[in-house]
C-alpha atoms as an extended CHARMM CRD file, in Angstrom:
* protein
*
       105  EXT
         1         1  MET       CA             -0.1460000000       -0.0850000000        0.0210000000  PROA      1               0.0000000000
         2         2  GLN       CA              1.2380000000        3.4310000000       -0.9720000000  PROA      2               0.0000000000
         3         3  LYS       CA              1.3110000000        6.1040000000        1.6500000000  PROA      3               0.0000000000
         4         4  PHE       CA              0.6750000000        9.8600000000        0.4520000000  PROA      4               0.0000000000
         5         5  PRO       CA              2.5390000000       12.5550000000        1.7890000000  PROA      5               0.0000000000
         6         6  ARG       CA              0.8110000000       14.6720000000        4.5560000000  PROA      6               0.0000000000
         7         7  SER       CA             -1.0050000000       17.6970000000        3.3080000000  PROA      7               0.0000000000
         8         8  PRO       CA              0.2570000000       20.8760000000        4.6600000000  PROA      8               0.0000000000
         9         9  ILE       CA             -3.3360000000       22.3130000000        5.3790000000  PROA      9               0.0000000000
        10        10  PRO       CA             -4.8510000000       20.4320000000        8.3990000000  PROA      10              0.0000000000
        11        11  THR       CA             -8.1520000000       18.9830000000        7.7450000000  PROA      11              0.0000000000
        12        12  ARG       CA             -9.5750000000       18.8240000000       11.1470000000  PROA      12              0.0000000000
        13        13  ASN       CA             -8.4530000000       22.2600000000       12.5570000000  PROA      13              0.0000000000
        14        14  ILE       CA            -10.2000000000       24.4720000000       10.0530000000  PROA      14              0.0000000000
        15        15  LEU       CA            -11.2430000000       27.8040000000       11.3670000000  PROA      15              0.0000000000
        16        16  LYS       CA            -14.8300000000       28.3210000000       11.4240000000  PROA      16              0.0000000000
        17        17  ALA       CA            -16.1810000000       31.6020000000        9.9130000000  PROA      17              0.0000000000
        18        18  PHE       CA            -19.7790000000       33.3610000000       10.0730000000  PROA      18              0.0000000000
        19        19  THR       CA            -22.0310000000       32.2440000000        7.2820000000  PROA      19              0.0000000000
        20        20  LEU       CA            -23.6170000000       34.8920000000        5.0280000000  PROA      20              0.0000000000
        21        21  ILE       CA            -26.9960000000       34.2670000000        6.6350000000  PROA      21              0.0000000000
        22        22  GLU       CA            -25.5650000000       34.9070000000       10.1810000000  PROA      22              0.0000000000
        23        23  LEU       CA            -23.8240000000       38.1200000000        8.9940000000  PROA      23              0.0000000000
        24        24  LEU       CA            -27.1030000000       39.3160000000        7.2520000000  PROA      24              0.0000000000
        25        25  ALA       CA            -28.9600000000       38.5460000000       10.5040000000  PROA      25              0.0000000000
        26        26  VAL       CA            -26.7560000000       40.5400000000       12.6770000000  PROA      26              0.0000000000
        27        27  ILE       CA            -26.8970000000       43.3420000000       10.1350000000  PROA      27              0.0000000000
        28        28  SER       CA            -30.4910000000       43.3960000000        9.9370000000  PROA      28              0.0000000000
        29        29  ILE       CA            -30.9200000000       43.3120000000       13.8090000000  PROA      29              0.0000000000
        30        30  THR       CA            -28.3400000000       46.1760000000       14.1420000000  PROA      30              0.0000000000
        31        31  ALA       CA            -30.5680000000       48.1920000000       11.3860000000  PROA      31              0.0000000000
        32        32  ILE       CA            -33.8600000000       47.6560000000       13.1750000000  PROA      32              0.0000000000
        33        33  LEU       CA            -32.2470000000       48.6940000000       16.5740000000  PROA      33              0.0000000000
        34        34  ALA       CA            -30.8150000000       51.9030000000       14.8600000000  PROA      34              0.0000000000
        35        35  ALA       CA            -34.2610000000       52.6240000000       13.1530000000  PROA      35              0.0000000000
        36        36  LEU       CA            -35.8220000000       52.2600000000       16.8130000000  PROA      36              0.0000000000
        37        37  LEU       CA            -33.3060000000       54.8910000000       18.3440000000  PROA      37              0.0000000000
        38        38  MET       CA            -33.7010000000       57.5310000000       15.5100000000  PROA      38              0.0000000000
        39        39  PRO       CA            -37.0550000000       59.0410000000       16.8150000000  PROA      39              0.0000000000
        40        40  ALA       CA            -35.6830000000       59.2760000000       20.5080000000  PROA      40              0.0000000000
        41        41  ILE       CA            -32.4060000000       60.8990000000       19.2530000000  PROA      41              0.0000000000
        42        42  SER       CA            -34.4430000000       63.2750000000       17.0930000000  PROA      42              0.0000000000
        43        43  ARG       CA            -36.6330000000       64.3750000000       20.1750000000  PROA      43              0.0000000000
        44        44  GLY       CA            -33.4100000000       64.7520000000       22.1760000000  PROA      44              0.0000000000
        45        45  LEU       CA            -31.9440000000       67.0480000000       19.6660000000  PROA      45              0.0000000000
        46        46  LYS       CA            -35.1210000000       69.1710000000       19.3650000000  PROA      46              0.0000000000
        47        47  LYS       CA            -35.2690000000       69.5240000000       23.1440000000  PROA      47              0.0000000000
        48        48  ALA       CA            -31.6110000000       70.5520000000       23.3230000000  PROA      48              0.0000000000
        49        49  GLN       CA            -32.3710000000       73.1960000000       20.7720000000  PROA      49              0.0000000000
        50        50  ASN       CA            -35.3180000000       74.5880000000       22.7770000000  PROA      50              0.0000000000
        51        51  VAL       CA            -33.1620000000       74.8770000000       25.7630000000  PROA      51              0.0000000000
        52        52  GLN       CA            -30.4850000000       76.7900000000       24.0590000000  PROA      52              0.0000000000
        53        53  ASN       CA            -33.2620000000       79.0120000000       22.5320000000  PROA      53              0.0000000000
        54        54  LEU       CA            -34.5580000000       79.7460000000       25.9880000000  PROA      54              0.0000000000
        55        55  ALA       CA            -31.0800000000       80.4280000000       27.3200000000  PROA      55              0.0000000000
        56        56  ASN       CA            -30.4150000000       82.7460000000       24.5340000000  PROA      56              0.0000000000
        57        57  LEU       CA            -33.8280000000       84.6510000000       25.5740000000  PROA      57              0.0000000000
        58        58  ARG       CA            -32.8560000000       84.7360000000       29.1130000000  PROA      58              0.0000000000
        59        59  GLN       CA            -29.5190000000       86.2980000000       28.2640000000  PROA      59              0.0000000000
        60        60  LEU       CA            -31.1980000000       88.9340000000       26.0670000000  PROA      60              0.0000000000
        61        61  GLY       CA            -33.5580000000       89.6990000000       29.1310000000  PROA      61              0.0000000000
        62        62  THR       CA            -30.6090000000       89.9780000000       31.3730000000  PROA      62              0.0000000000
        63        63  LEU       CA            -28.7660000000       92.4180000000       28.9230000000  PROA      63              0.0000000000
        64        64  ALA       CA            -31.8700000000       94.5720000000       28.4040000000  PROA      64              0.0000000000
        65        65  SER       CA            -32.3720000000       94.8230000000       32.3130000000  PROA      65              0.0000000000
        66        66  GLN       CA            -28.8170000000       95.7230000000       32.9330000000  PROA      66              0.0000000000
        67        67  TYR       CA            -28.7090000000       98.2660000000       30.0740000000  PROA      67              0.0000000000
        68        68  SER       CA            -32.0230000000       99.8350000000       31.1760000000  PROA      68              0.0000000000
        69        69  GLY       CA            -30.6110000000       99.9500000000       34.9510000000  PROA      69              0.0000000000
        70        70  GLU       CA            -27.3070000000      101.7730000000       33.8860000000  PROA      70              0.0000000000
        71        71  ASN       CA            -29.1300000000      104.1380000000       31.5410000000  PROA      71              0.0000000000
        72        72  ASN       CA            -31.6980000000      105.7210000000       33.5120000000  PROA      72              0.0000000000
        73        73  GLY       CA            -34.4900000000      103.2260000000       32.3580000000  PROA      73              0.0000000000
        74        74  ALA       CA            -33.6520000000      103.7600000000       28.5710000000  PROA      74              0.0000000000
        75        75  PHE       CA            -34.3780000000      100.6890000000       26.3100000000  PROA      75              0.0000000000
        76        76  LEU       CA            -31.8980000000       99.1480000000       24.0760000000  PROA      76              0.0000000000
        77        77  PRO       CA            -31.3740000000      100.9210000000       20.8730000000  PROA      77              0.0000000000
        78        78  GLY       CA            -30.5680000000       99.4660000000       17.5150000000  PROA      78              0.0000000000
        79        79  LYS       CA            -31.7230000000       98.7660000000       14.1000000000  PROA      79              0.0000000000
        80        80  ASP       CA            -30.7570000000       96.1960000000       11.4050000000  PROA      80              0.0000000000
        81        81  ALA       CA            -29.8110000000       96.9740000000        7.7490000000  PROA      81              0.0000000000
        82        82  ASP       CA            -33.4530000000       97.3210000000        6.8110000000  PROA      82              0.0000000000
        83        83  GLY       CA            -34.1450000000       99.7580000000        9.7090000000  PROA      83              0.0000000000
        84        84  GLN       CA            -35.9670000000       97.3350000000       11.6980000000  PROA      84              0.0000000000
        85        85  GLN       CA            -35.5530000000       97.4000000000       15.3970000000  PROA      85              0.0000000000
        86        86  TRP       CA            -34.1770000000       94.2160000000       16.8700000000  PROA      86              0.0000000000
        87        87  GLN       CA            -37.4700000000       93.9970000000       19.2830000000  PROA      87              0.0000000000
        88        88  VAL       CA            -39.6680000000       93.7310000000       16.0480000000  PROA      88              0.0000000000
        89        89  LEU       CA            -37.3450000000       90.9760000000       14.7080000000  PROA      89              0.0000000000
        90        90  LEU       CA            -37.4280000000       88.9690000000       17.8180000000  PROA      90              0.0000000000
        91        91  ALA       CA            -41.1910000000       89.2630000000       17.9210000000  PROA      91              0.0000000000
        92        92  ARG       CA            -41.3370000000       87.8090000000       14.3330000000  PROA      92              0.0000000000
        93        93  LEU       CA            -39.1580000000       85.0110000000       15.3210000000  PROA      93              0.0000000000
        94        94  TYR       CA            -41.5270000000       84.0330000000       18.2990000000  PROA      94              0.0000000000
        95        95  ALA       CA            -44.5780000000       84.4280000000       15.9770000000  PROA      95              0.0000000000
        96        96  LYS       CA            -43.0640000000       82.0010000000       13.4120000000  PROA      96              0.0000000000
        97        97  GLU       CA            -42.6570000000       79.4620000000       16.2640000000  PROA      97              0.0000000000
        98        98  MET       CA            -38.9550000000       79.3380000000       15.8770000000  PROA      98              0.0000000000
        99        99  ILE       CA            -38.6970000000       79.7640000000       19.7740000000  PROA      99              0.0000000000
       100       100  GLU       CA            -41.0920000000       77.3590000000       21.3930000000  PROA      100             0.0000000000
       101       101  GLU       CA            -42.8490000000       78.1740000000       24.6070000000  PROA      101             0.0000000000
       102       102  PRO       CA            -41.4010000000       76.9260000000       27.7110000000  PROA      102             0.0000000000
       103       103  ALA       CA            -44.4470000000       74.6240000000       28.4590000000  PROA      103             0.0000000000
       104       104  MET       CA            -43.5560000000       72.6050000000       25.4820000000  PROA      104             0.0000000000
       105       105  LEU       CA            -40.2410000000       71.4550000000       27.1600000000  PROA      105             0.0000000000
């Protein structure tokens, strides 16, 4: 009986890899979980923007109060390039609901 030389590649110790089905299943589960998290992340970003807007309004109020206190009760002057006062522009922003009411937070 003739003996064949040993193969350099071991036949019993072959590394096991993921099958295509297993890989697709993991990817699909990950995609489903990401889709479930997107609305929550979106709500969180909207809430963060609202908090930032309220902080900006608070700063404007503090500025107006300090200016008025230091200038004998005079209100802040100022106009933009079109001649509109900044108070009118801020009222327009509020009317367009770009700045939400605090109750919405």
